[in-house]
N, CA, C and O atoms as CSV, one atom per row, in Angstrom:
chain,resi,resn,atom,element,x,y,z
A,1,UNK,N,N,8.167,18.370,4.345
A,1,UNK,CA,C,7.404,17.127,4.418
A,1,UNK,C,C,8.291,16.044,5.042
A,1,UNK,O,O,9.425,15.849,4.606
A,2,UNK,N,N,7.783,15.344,6.056
A,2,UNK,CA,C,8.584,14.296,6.686
A,2,UNK,C,C,8.941,13.187,5.702
A,2,UNK,O,O,8.196,12.898,4.766
A,3,UNK,N,N,10.100,12.575,5.939
A,3,UNK,CA,C,10.575,11.492,5.080
A,3,UNK,C,C,10.061,10.157,5.606
A,3,UNK,O,O,10.043,9.923,6.814
A,4,UNK,N,N,9.644,9.285,4.691
A,4,UNK,CA,C,9.210,7.935,5.030
A,4,UNK,C,C,9.871,6.961,4.069
A,4,UNK,O,O,10.015,7.240,2.879
A,5,UNK,N,N,10.273,5.808,4.608
A,5,UNK,CA,C,10.859,4.768,3.770
A,5,UNK,C,C,10.361,3.425,4.286
A,5,UNK,O,O,10.458,3.130,5.477
A,6,UNK,N,N,9.826,2.614,3.377
A,6,UNK,CA,C,9.282,1.310,3.745
A,6,UNK,C,C,9.997,0.228,2.947
A,6,UNK,O,O,10.135,0.335,1.728
A,7,UNK,N,N,10.456,-0.822,3.644
A,7,UNK,CA,C,10.999,-2.014,2.991
A,7,UNK,C,C,10.176,-3.208,3.480
A,7,UNK,O,O,9.177,-3.025,4.176
A,8,UNK,N,N,10.578,-4.407,3.128
A,8,UNK,CA,C,9.831,-5.594,3.565
A,8,UNK,C,C,9.963,-5.847,5.068
A,8,UNK,O,O,9.153,-6.575,5.641
A,9,UNK,N,N,10.973,-5.256,5.713
A,9,UNK,CA,C,11.163,-5.480,7.154
A,9,UNK,C,C,11.304,-4.196,7.974
A,9,UNK,O,O,11.410,-4.268,9.198
A,10,UNK,N,N,11.309,-3.032,7.337
A,10,UNK,CA,C,11.490,-1.793,8.099
A,10,UNK,C,C,10.546,-0.681,7.638
A,10,UNK,O,O,10.083,-0.650,6.498
A,11,UNK,N,N,10.285,0.224,8.573
A,11,UNK,CA,C,9.547,1.459,8.294
A,11,UNK,C,C,10.313,2.569,8.997
A,11,UNK,O,O,10.400,2.600,10.225
A,12,UNK,N,N,10.869,3.483,8.201
A,12,UNK,CA,C,11.603,4.618,8.749
A,12,UNK,C,C,10.825,5.882,8.447
A,12,UNK,O,O,10.295,6.053,7.349
A,13,UNK,N,N,10.760,6.764,9.427
A,13,UNK,CA,C,10.011,7.998,9.229
A,13,UNK,C,C,10.580,9.114,10.094
A,13,UNK,O,O,11.346,8.881,11.029
A,14,UNK,N,N,10.182,10.327,9.752
A,14,UNK,CA,C,10.540,11.518,10.497
A,14,UNK,C,C,9.274,12.028,11.170
A,14,UNK,O,O,8.236,12.162,10.521
A,15,UNK,N,N,9.353,12.313,12.468
A,15,UNK,CA,C,8.173,12.808,13.178
A,15,UNK,C,C,7.781,14.194,12.690
A,15,UNK,O,O,8.612,15.100,12.619
A,16,UNK,N,N,6.522,14.345,12.361
A,16,UNK,CA,C,5.995,15.647,11.949
A,16,UNK,C,C,5.656,16.472,13.192
A,16,UNK,O,O,5.666,15.962,14.313
A,17,UNK,N,N,5.363,17.726,12.981
A,17,UNK,CA,C,4.972,18.595,14.088
A,17,UNK,C,C,3.708,18.056,14.766
A,17,UNK,O,O,3.639,17.984,15.993
A,18,UNK,N,N,2.719,17.681,13.966
A,18,UNK,CA,C,1.459,17.165,14.524
A,18,UNK,C,C,1.688,15.887,15.329
A,18,UNK,O,O,1.104,15.721,16.400
A,19,UNK,N,N,2.530,14.987,14.827
A,19,UNK,CA,C,2.819,13.746,15.549
A,19,UNK,C,C,3.504,14.046,16.877
A,19,UNK,O,O,3.149,13.465,17.903
A,20,UNK,N,N,4.476,14.941,16.866
A,20,UNK,CA,C,5.211,15.280,18.085
A,20,UNK,C,C,4.292,15.932,19.117
A,20,UNK,O,O,4.372,15.620,20.305
A,21,UNK,N,N,3.432,16.825,18.673
A,21,UNK,CA,C,2.516,17.504,19.592
A,21,UNK,C,C,1.498,16.523,20.178
A,21,UNK,O,O,1.248,16.528,21.383
A,22,UNK,N,N,0.915,15.685,19.323
A,22,UNK,CA,C,-0.131,14.745,19.756
A,22,UNK,C,C,0.424,13.441,20.331
A,22,UNK,O,O,-0.335,12.628,20.860
A,23,UNK,N,N,1.732,13.236,20.233
A,23,UNK,CA,C,2.397,12.016,20.706
A,23,UNK,C,C,1.751,10.762,20.115
A,23,UNK,O,O,1.339,9.847,20.828
A,24,UNK,N,N,1.681,10.761,18.788
A,24,UNK,CA,C,1.171,9.601,18.065
A,24,UNK,C,C,1.923,9.486,16.747
A,24,UNK,O,O,2.321,10.492,16.159
A,25,UNK,N,N,2.112,8.262,16.292
A,25,UNK,CA,C,2.893,8.007,15.084
A,25,UNK,C,C,1.949,7.596,13.961
A,25,UNK,O,O,1.194,6.633,14.088
A,26,UNK,N,N,2.003,8.334,12.874
A,26,UNK,CA,C,1.212,7.981,11.698
A,26,UNK,C,C,1.854,6.766,11.034
A,26,UNK,O,O,3.064,6.728,10.811
A,27,UNK,N,N,1.031,5.787,10.728
A,27,UNK,CA,C,1.479,4.622,9.972
A,27,UNK,C,C,0.890,4.791,8.571
A,27,UNK,O,O,-0.328,4.752,8.397
A,28,UNK,N,N,1.741,4.976,7.594
A,28,UNK,CA,C,1.249,5.196,6.230
A,28,UNK,C,C,0.611,3.922,5.685
A,28,UNK,O,O,0.847,2.826,6.192
A,29,UNK,N,N,-0.189,4.086,4.658
A,29,UNK,CA,C,-0.833,2.932,4.030
A,29,UNK,C,C,0.221,1.961,3.492
A,29,UNK,O,O,0.035,0.746,3.554
A,30,UNK,N,N,1.332,2.497,2.963
A,30,UNK,CA,C,2.415,1.642,2.462
A,30,UNK,C,C,3.058,0.865,3.610
A,30,UNK,O,O,3.390,-0.310,3.449
A,31,UNK,N,N,3.237,1.507,4.765
A,31,UNK,CA,C,3.874,0.855,5.911
A,31,UNK,C,C,2.933,-0.121,6.603
A,31,UNK,O,O,3.387,-1.051,7.271
A,32,UNK,N,N,1.648,0.077,6.455
A,32,UNK,CA,C,0.665,-0.764,7.130
A,32,UNK,C,C,0.847,-2.244,6.799
A,32,UNK,O,O,0.596,-3.103,7.645
A,33,UNK,N,N,1.281,-2.546,5.578
A,33,UNK,CA,C,1.454,-3.953,5.177
A,33,UNK,C,C,2.563,-4.656,5.964
A,33,UNK,O,O,2.617,-5.886,5.986
A,34,UNK,N,N,3.439,-3.896,6.603
A,34,UNK,CA,C,4.516,-4.457,7.420
A,34,UNK,C,C,3.986,-5.002,8.751
A,34,UNK,O,O,4.537,-5.957,9.299
A,35,UNK,N,N,2.927,-4.396,9.260
A,35,UNK,CA,C,2.398,-4.688,10.590
A,35,UNK,C,C,1.205,-5.641,10.532
A,35,UNK,O,O,0.613,-5.840,9.471
A,36,UNK,N,N,0.852,-6.235,11.694
A,36,UNK,CA,C,-0.414,-6.973,11.748
A,36,UNK,C,C,-1.582,-6.028,11.439
A,36,UNK,O,O,-1.426,-4.809,11.511
A,37,UNK,N,N,-2.725,-6.574,11.104
A,37,UNK,CA,C,-3.902,-5.758,10.785
A,37,UNK,C,C,-4.235,-4.828,11.953
A,37,UNK,O,O,-3.934,-5.146,13.103
A,38,UNK,N,N,-4.852,-3.682,11.663
A,38,UNK,CA,C,-5.234,-2.766,12.747
A,38,UNK,C,C,-6.016,-3.481,13.850
A,38,UNK,O,O,-6.841,-4.357,13.590
A,39,UNK,N,N,-5.732,-3.081,15.081
A,39,UNK,CA,C,-6.351,-3.571,16.310
A,39,UNK,C,C,-5.869,-4.956,16.714
A,39,UNK,O,O,-6.326,-5.478,17.731
A,40,UNK,N,N,-4.951,-5.580,15.948
A,40,UNK,CA,C,-4.377,-6.879,16.326
A,40,UNK,C,C,-3.078,-6.620,17.089
A,40,UNK,O,O,-2.195,-5.916,16.598
A,41,UNK,N,N,-2.964,-7.190,18.286
A,41,UNK,CA,C,-1.791,-6.946,19.123
A,41,UNK,C,C,-0.515,-7.532,18.531
A,41,UNK,O,O,-0.526,-8.573,17.873
A,42,UNK,N,N,0.584,-6.829,18.788
A,42,UNK,CA,C,1.926,-7.312,18.487
A,42,UNK,C,C,2.845,-6.808,19.589
A,42,UNK,O,O,2.480,-5.921,20.361
A,43,UNK,N,N,4.032,-7.379,19.651
A,43,UNK,CA,C,5.010,-6.976,20.657
A,43,UNK,C,C,5.912,-5.907,20.069
A,43,UNK,O,O,6.411,-6.043,18.952
A,44,UNK,N,N,6.116,-4.840,20.834
A,44,UNK,CA,C,7.004,-3.759,20.418
A,44,UNK,C,C,8.090,-3.599,21.466
A,44,UNK,O,O,7.798,-3.513,22.659
A,45,UNK,N,N,9.345,-3.558,21.026
A,45,UNK,CA,C,10.482,-3.306,21.909
A,45,UNK,C,C,11.001,-1.906,21.646
A,45,UNK,O,O,11.296,-1.538,20.509
A,46,UNK,N,N,11.108,-1.129,22.721
A,46,UNK,CA,C,11.693,0.212,22.660
A,46,UNK,C,C,12.739,0.257,23.763
A,46,UNK,O,O,12.398,0.232,24.945
A,47,UNK,N,N,14.012,0.323,23.382
A,47,UNK,CA,C,15.076,0.247,24.384
A,47,UNK,C,C,14.993,-1.085,25.104
A,47,UNK,O,O,14.962,-2.136,24.464
A,48,UNK,N,N,14.957,-1.053,26.447
A,48,UNK,CA,C,14.864,-2.279,27.245
A,48,UNK,C,C,13.429,-2.686,27.547
A,48,UNK,O,O,13.195,-3.701,28.204
A,49,UNK,N,N,12.478,-1.909,27.077
A,49,UNK,CA,C,11.056,-2.182,27.330
A,49,UNK,C,C,10.457,-3.015,26.197
A,49,UNK,O,O,10.740,-2.788,25.021
A,50,UNK,N,N,9.627,-3.981,26.580
A,50,UNK,CA,C,8.934,-4.831,25.606
A,50,UNK,C,C,7.477,-4.920,26.051
A,50,UNK,O,O,7.204,-5.261,27.202
A,51,UNK,N,N,6.538,-4.618,25.153
A,51,UNK,CA,C,5.129,-4.560,25.538
A,51,UNK,C,C,4.230,-4.810,24.331
A,51,UNK,O,O,4.665,-4.739,23.182
A,52,UNK,N,N,2.962,-5.103,24.626
A,52,UNK,CA,C,1.973,-5.310,23.565
A,52,UNK,C,C,1.355,-3.979,23.166
A,52,UNK,O,O,1.109,-3.115,24.009
A,53,UNK,N,N,1.110,-3.828,21.888
A,53,UNK,CA,C,0.434,-2.655,21.361
A,53,UNK,C,C,-0.278,-3.055,20.075
A,53,UNK,O,O,-0.298,-4.233,19.718
A,54,UNK,N,N,-0.856,-2.094,19.387
A,54,UNK,CA,C,-1.517,-2.356,18.106
A,54,UNK,C,C,-1.622,-1.058,17.318
A,54,UNK,O,O,-1.494,0.036,17.867
A,55,UNK,N,N,-1.855,-1.204,16.037
A,55,UNK,CA,C,-2.117,-0.063,15.162
A,55,UNK,C,C,-3.612,0.227,15.252
A,55,UNK,O,O,-4.433,-0.685,15.162
A,56,UNK,N,N,-3.959,1.489,15.430
A,56,UNK,CA,C,-5.362,1.896,15.441
A,56,UNK,C,C,-5.752,2.398,14.057
A,56,UNK,O,O,-4.936,2.978,13.341
A,57,UNK,N,N,-7.004,2.167,13.693
A,57,UNK,CA,C,-7.526,2.726,12.443
A,57,UNK,C,C,-8.659,3.677,12.794
A,57,UNK,O,O,-9.377,3.483,13.775
A,58,UNK,N,N,-8.803,4.705,11.971
A,58,UNK,CA,C,-9.823,5.714,12.215
A,58,UNK,C,C,-10.428,6.129,10.878
A,58,UNK,O,O,-9.710,6.547,9.970
A,59,UNK,N,N,-11.744,6.012,10.761
A,59,UNK,CA,C,-12.426,6.449,9.540
A,59,UNK,C,C,-12.360,7.962,9.443
A,59,UNK,O,O,-12.411,8.665,10.452
A,60,UNK,N,N,-12.243,8.462,8.202
A,60,UNK,CA,C,-12.061,9.896,8.022
A,60,UNK,C,C,-12.686,10.358,6.708
A,60,UNK,O,O,-12.747,9.612,5.731
A,61,UNK,N,N,-13.142,11.595,6.711
A,61,UNK,CA,C,-13.644,12.233,5.490
A,61,UNK,C,C,-12.946,13.576,5.291
A,61,UNK,O,O,-13.547,14.520,4.779
A,62,UNK,N,N,-11.679,13.663,5.695
A,62,UNK,CA,C,-10.941,14.932,5.590
A,62,UNK,C,C,-10.760,15.379,4.136
A,62,UNK,O,O,-10.450,16.542,3.879
A,63,UNK,N,N,-10.952,14.466,3.196
A,63,UNK,CA,C,-10.849,14.810,1.776
A,63,UNK,C,C,-12.236,14.970,1.151
A,63,UNK,O,O,-12.379,14.993,-0.072
A,64,UNK,N,N,-13.249,15.079,2.005
A,64,UNK,CA,C,-14.619,15.232,1.542
A,64,UNK,C,C,-15.406,13.949,1.697
A,64,UNK,O,O,-14.828,12.864,1.740
A,65,UNK,N,N,-16.740,14.066,1.782
A,65,UNK,CA,C,-17.578,12.877,1.989
A,65,UNK,C,C,-17.547,11.890,0.820
A,65,UNK,O,O,-17.902,10.723,0.988
A,66,UNK,N,N,-17.130,12.345,-0.356
A,66,UNK,CA,C,-17.040,11.447,-1.509
A,66,UNK,C,C,-15.762,10.604,-1.475
A,66,UNK,O,O,-15.620,9.666,-2.259
A,67,UNK,N,N,-14.835,10.933,-0.576
A,67,UNK,CA,C,-13.567,10.200,-0.504
A,67,UNK,C,C,-13.305,9.699,0.918
A,67,UNK,O,O,-12.302,10.068,1.530
A,68,UNK,N,N,-14.200,8.862,1.445
A,68,UNK,CA,C,-13.937,8.324,2.785
A,68,UNK,C,C,-12.711,7.409,2.745
A,68,UNK,O,O,-12.466,6.723,1.753
A,69,UNK,N,N,-11.959,7.412,3.821
A,69,UNK,CA,C,-10.741,6.606,3.891
A,69,UNK,C,C,-10.394,6.368,5.357
A,69,UNK,O,O,-11.139,6.761,6.255
A,70,UNK,N,N,-9.270,5.728,5.583
A,70,UNK,CA,C,-8.811,5.418,6.936
A,70,UNK,C,C,-7.472,6.097,7.193
A,70,UNK,O,O,-6.669,6.283,6.279
A,71,UNK,N,N,-7.247,6.465,8.457
A,71,UNK,CA,C,-5.928,6.882,8.931
A,71,UNK,C,C,-5.479,5.813,9.922
A,71,UNK,O,O,-6.305,5.186,10.585
A,72,UNK,N,N,-4.165,5.608,10.019
A,72,UNK,CA,C,-3.618,4.571,10.885
A,72,UNK,C,C,-2.596,5.197,11.822
A,72,UNK,O,O,-1.786,6.025,11.408
A,73,UNK,N,N,-2.642,4.791,13.099
A,73,UNK,CA,C,-1.816,5.402,14.134
A,73,UNK,C,C,-1.256,4.365,15.092
A,73,UNK,O,O,-1.842,3.301,15.291
A,74,UNK,N,N,-0.120,4.689,15.680
A,74,UNK,CA,C,0.380,4.011,16.870
A,74,UNK,C,C,0.361,5.090,17.942
A,74,UNK,O,O,1.105,6.067,17.856
A,75,UNK,N,N,-0.485,4.917,18.951
A,75,UNK,CA,C,-0.621,5.980,19.949
A,75,UNK,C,C,-0.960,5.447,21.336
A,75,UNK,O,O,-1.796,6.017,22.037
A,76,UNK,N,N,-0.316,4.363,21.730
A,76,UNK,CA,C,-0.543,3.799,23.054
A,76,UNK,C,C,0.241,4.576,24.118
A,76,UNK,O,O,1.184,5.301,23.800
A,77,UNK,N,N,-0.155,4.417,25.364
A,77,UNK,CA,C,0.457,5.173,26.468
A,77,UNK,C,C,1.928,4.823,26.681
A,77,UNK,O,O,2.732,5.707,26.978
A,78,UNK,N,N,2.286,3.564,26.537
A,78,UNK,CA,C,3.682,3.150,26.770
A,78,UNK,C,C,4.610,3.810,25.755
A,78,UNK,O,O,5.669,4.317,26.125
A,79,UNK,N,N,4.228,3.808,24.488
A,79,UNK,CA,C,5.049,4.451,23.458
A,79,UNK,C,C,5.142,5.950,23.732
A,79,UNK,O,O,6.202,6.549,23.552
A,80,UNK,N,N,4.050,6.550,24.161
A,80,UNK,CA,C,4.058,7.981,24.489
A,80,UNK,C,C,5.095,8.291,25.564
A,80,UNK,O,O,5.754,9.330,25.516
A,81,UNK,N,N,5.239,7.387,26.538
A,81,UNK,CA,C,6.184,7.586,27.643
A,81,UNK,C,C,7.636,7.364,27.228
A,81,UNK,O,O,8.533,8.038,27.735
A,82,UNK,N,N,7.871,6.435,26.320
A,82,UNK,CA,C,9.239,5.996,26.029
A,82,UNK,C,C,9.979,6.821,24.982
A,82,UNK,O,O,11.210,6.821,24.968
A,83,UNK,N,N,9.266,7.521,24.108
A,83,UNK,CA,C,9.930,8.274,23.042
A,83,UNK,C,C,10.141,9.727,23.427
A,83,UNK,O,O,9.426,10.276,24.265
A,84,UNK,N,N,11.135,10.337,22.801
A,84,UNK,CA,C,11.302,11.786,22.865
A,84,UNK,C,C,10.523,12.336,21.685
A,84,UNK,O,O,10.822,12.004,20.538
A,85,UNK,N,N,9.549,13.153,21.942
A,85,UNK,CA,C,8.645,13.637,20.896
A,85,UNK,C,C,9.148,14.948,20.332
A,85,UNK,O,O,8.556,16.003,20.560
A,86,UNK,N,N,10.243,14.878,19.594
A,86,UNK,CA,C,10.850,16.061,18.981
A,86,UNK,C,C,10.529,16.098,17.494
A,86,UNK,O,O,10.689,15.101,16.790
A,87,UNK,N,N,10.081,17.239,17.027
A,87,UNK,CA,C,9.794,17.426,15.605
A,87,UNK,C,C,11.067,17.139,14.813
A,87,UNK,O,O,12.139,17.636,15.158
A,88,UNK,N,N,10.954,16.349,13.765
A,88,UNK,CA,C,12.103,16.022,12.930
A,88,UNK,C,C,12.899,14.822,13.407
A,88,UNK,O,O,13.852,14.407,12.747
A,89,UNK,N,N,12.520,14.259,14.550
A,89,UNK,CA,C,13.194,13.078,15.082
A,89,UNK,C,C,12.965,11.894,14.141
A,89,UNK,O,O,11.873,11.732,13.597
A,90,UNK,N,N,13.988,11.076,13.954
A,90,UNK,CA,C,13.913,9.913,13.058
A,90,UNK,C,C,13.535,8.662,13.855
A,90,UNK,O,O,14.080,8.405,14.929
A,91,UNK,N,N,12.597,7.898,13.311
A,91,UNK,CA,C,12.166,6.644,13.915
A,91,UNK,C,C,12.385,5.506,12.934
A,91,UNK,O,O,12.272,5.680,11.721
A,92,UNK,N,N,12.703,4.335,13.483
A,92,UNK,CA,C,12.856,3.150,12.639
A,92,UNK,C,C,12.172,1.969,13.318
A,92,UNK,O,O,12.548,1.563,14.417
A,93,UNK,N,N,11.163,1.427,12.644
A,93,UNK,CA,C,10.519,0.187,13.066
A,93,UNK,C,C,11.201,-0.941,12.315
A,93,UNK,O,O,11.437,-0.842,11.111
A,94,UNK,N,N,11.516,-2.013,13.028
A,94,UNK,CA,C,12.092,-3.194,12.386
A,94,UNK,C,C,11.270,-4.416,12.763
A,94,UNK,O,O,11.054,-4.695,13.943
A,95,UNK,N,N,10.819,-5.134,11.757
A,95,UNK,CA,C,10.045,-6.357,11.971
A,95,UNK,C,C,11.021,-7.492,12.229
A,95,UNK,O,O,11.846,-7.808,11.371
A,96,UNK,N,N,10.934,-8.117,13.417
A,96,UNK,CA,C,11.838,-9.222,13.733
A,96,UNK,C,C,11.155,-10.580,13.545
A,96,UNK,O,O,11.806,-11.559,13.181
A,97,UNK,N,N,9.838,-10.636,13.793
A,97,UNK,CA,C,9.003,-11.798,13.456
A,97,UNK,C,C,7.641,-11.243,13.028
A,97,UNK,O,O,7.450,-10.028,12.995
A,98,UNK,N,N,6.704,-12.122,12.704
A,98,UNK,CA,C,5.376,-11.664,12.262
A,98,UNK,C,C,4.667,-10.808,13.304
A,98,UNK,O,O,3.879,-9.929,12.953
A,99,UNK,N,N,4.942,-11.059,14.588
A,99,UNK,CA,C,4.249,-10.331,15.652
A,99,UNK,C,C,5.200,-9.623,16.603
A,99,UNK,O,O,4.805,-9.252,17.708
A,100,UNK,N,N,6.451,-9.429,16.187
A,100,UNK,CA,C,7.422,-8.736,17.035
A,100,UNK,C,C,8.151,-7.671,16.235
A,100,UNK,O,O,8.622,-7.907,15.123
A,101,UNK,N,N,8.229,-6.489,16.841
A,101,UNK,CA,C,8.852,-5.339,16.195
A,101,UNK,C,C,9.742,-4.614,17.186
A,101,UNK,O,O,9.532,-4.664,18.398
A,102,UNK,N,N,10.727,-3.947,16.643
A,102,UNK,CA,C,11.628,-3.112,17.432
A,102,UNK,C,C,11.466,-1.683,16.921
A,102,UNK,O,O,11.416,-1.454,15.713
A,103,UNK,N,N,11.386,-0.724,17.844
A,103,UNK,CA,C,11.299,0.685,17.476
A,103,UNK,C,C,12.509,1.401,18.048
A,103,UNK,O,O,12.766,1.365,19.252
A,104,UNK,N,N,13.243,2.052,17.161
A,104,UNK,CA,C,14.453,2.776,17.551
A,104,UNK,C,C,14.292,4.240,17.171
A,104,UNK,O,O,13.850,4.574,16.072
A,105,UNK,N,N,14.663,5.098,18.105
A,105,UNK,CA,C,14.677,6.529,17.816
A,105,UNK,C,C,16.115,6.897,17.506
A,105,UNK,O,O,17.004,6.741,18.343
A,106,UNK,N,N,16.335,7.388,16.291
A,106,UNK,CA,C,17.679,7.731,15.834
A,106,UNK,C,C,17.884,9.211,16.100
A,106,UNK,O,O,17.188,10.057,15.540
A,107,UNK,N,N,18.838,9.512,16.954
A,107,UNK,CA,C,19.022,10.913,17.362
A,107,UNK,C,C,20.042,11.621,16.527
A,107,UNK,O,O,20.307,12.802,16.746
């Protein structure tokens, strides 16, 4: 099971096989409170690149129709291009202001 750690200013996680294959980052419900609300733009810095992105939300019934819920993702094209999508790779999001974040891939 991938490791996740959330603080008031950081979200650290390990890429799962599904995330690496689909080139999308799951944002846990605990980590969601660190970011702006889903679909609200924020600035993300990855290396020397700085761009606007947002967290996507998706309704789901994977636990049955009696337990509808949401899944949250970061899956924009720029992030897909900038990261190495290796299973087990460590990622760290750092909140620098309310609408600015830094994403670092720890190798």
